[in-house]
N, C-alpha and C positions, 0 to 999 in steps of 0.2 A: 923918423925915429918910430913913429906910431906903427907904420907898416912893418918895420923890422922886428919890433917886439912881438907884435901879433903873429908874424911869420914864425918866429922862434917857438912860440907857444903852440902854434898850429902843427909844426913839425914834431913837437913833443907829443901831441895828440896822435899824429900819424905813427910815431914809434910805439905808443901804447896799443894802438890797433894792431900793429905788426906783431907785438908780443902776444896779444890775445890770439891772433891767428896761429902763431907758432906754438903756443902752449896748450890752448884749449881746443881749437879747431885744427888739430895737427895734420890730418891727411885728407881734409875735405877739398874737393876740387872746386872749380869755378872761380879761380883767382886770375881771370883774364884781365890784362891791362892793369894790373895792380899798381905798378909804379906810376903809370900815367894818372890813375885816380889819386894816388898819394900826392903827386905834384900839383894836380888841379886843386886839391884841398889845401895843401901846404902853402901855396902861393895865391890861389884864387880867393879863398875865404878872407884873408887879410886885405886883399885888393878890394873886395866888395865893401868891407867895413870902412876902409880908408876913403874910397870914392864916395860912399854915402856921407861920411863925415865932412869931406871937402864940399860936397854939394850943399849940405846943411849950413856949412860955414859961410858960403857965398849967398845963400838965399834967405835963410831965416835968422839964425843967431850965430855969433862967433863961437866956433868950437875950438879953434886953435888960438892960443895966446899970441899976441904980437910984441911981446917984450924981448929981452935979450935972448931968450930961449924959445924956440918954436915947440911948444908942447900943448897939451890939452887944457882948456878951461875946466872949471870945477864940475858942475853938474852935467851939462849936455855932452861935454867932451869926454869926461871920465867914464860915462856910461858906455861910450863907444870903445873904450879900452877894457875897463874892469869887467863889464858884462860878459863879453866873449871869453875873457881869460878865466873868469870864475866858472863858466859853463864847461870849458875844456878841462880845467883842473878837476872839477867834480866828475866829469866823464872818465878822466884818467884814474881817479881814485876807485871808481866802480870797476873799471877794466882791471886795475891792479888787484882788487878783491877777487875777481873771477880767476885771474891767473894764479894767485896764491891758493885759492880753493882747489883748482885743478891740480896744482902741485902737491897739496896735502893729500888729496884723494888718490893720486898716483902713488905717493909714498906709502899710504895706508894699504893700498891694493898690493903693492910690491912686498911689503912685510907680511901680509896675510898669506900671500902665495908662497913665500919662503917658509913660513911656519907650518903651513897646512900640509 
């Protein structure tokens, strides 16, 4: 479950970057192997976090609870989930602000061109 939730948020981050490229960096080149990079981040980043959590679980302190549900323990485990999610959500908010700013600037430039 940990991997799939992190993967969903990672793919949301990939979509935010894709929107940024589509709206702000409209015709810039250099997007070679873009989908490969997206797949590496979308699946690789959660894999690294989960493998680190499992390694910590078996070596230092239990990260995953052993009750009826296999989820994360409070402090060490939730940091492995909440930390990356907060970072990616904040990055998505910043990307969203850039996209909205570019849209407003394009709208303002279009109106000034039609008025002038």
